[in-house]
N, C-alpha and C positions, 0 to 999 in steps of 0.2 A: 521563481517556482517560492513558497511560502515558507515561513518555520516549520510549519506545523505539516505539510505536504513530507517537507522533508523526514523530518522525523519518522511520520508515517514510511515512509520511504526505504529510510536504510533496519526497513523490518523484514524487510525480503532478501535472501538470500546475496549474500553474490552471486552464486553459482546458480539460479536461479537467473536474476537479470543479465546476468550474461549469457540464455540462452534467448534471449527476447533482443531481433535482430534489432541495430543500430538503427538505423531509418523509420524505428517504430516508437523505439526504448521511450523516447519522451514523454510521443501522443498516447501510448499504455499508461506510463501512470502517471498523466495529470489525469487523465480522463478517470481512475480506478480512487485517484486522490479523491476527485468529486465525485463518486461514484459512492464511495463509504460517506463525504458530506451530506450525501441526500438521501443516506438511505437510513446512515445512525448517526441523527443532528447531534444527540445527548454526547458520545464518546469523543465524534468531531468535537466540537464544546469543549465538553472537560481536557483533552486532546491542547488548546488553545490555550488554555491558563497551564499550561507548563511550558518550563523550561527541559523537562530532559522530560520522554516517557517511562513511569518504573511502575511497578507492580497489575496490581490487577486490569487495570489500563492499557497498561505497553501487551500483555500476553491476548489480550479482548483484540485487541487492534492487529495483532502480530497472526494471529488465529483468521481474522478475519479476513487481511489485506495477504495470505499467502493461498488461502483456499480462493480468492478470485479468481491470483497468478498462476493457481494449478488448474483452476477449470478450461481461463482463455491458452495458456499451454497445450493441456490437452484437445481443446475444438482446431486449434492452428496446426497440431502433429507436430508439436516441439517437444512433447513431454514422453 
């Protein structure tokens, strides 16, 4: 996993990550970051330029990834 993906995944609270079964966690996080890169290329490109996510960029990416995980958790009955 590259630096940008790690920064984005770190925006997901630990309690949410621990609800994802360990055997699909890597797949789920990798695919979610790929979805963000595909659907929000401008934000992902900005994140690639950063050493640390801050300000509005951090807020936007946090909302996006947490909304995606919330939807996935509800779909699979983990929430």
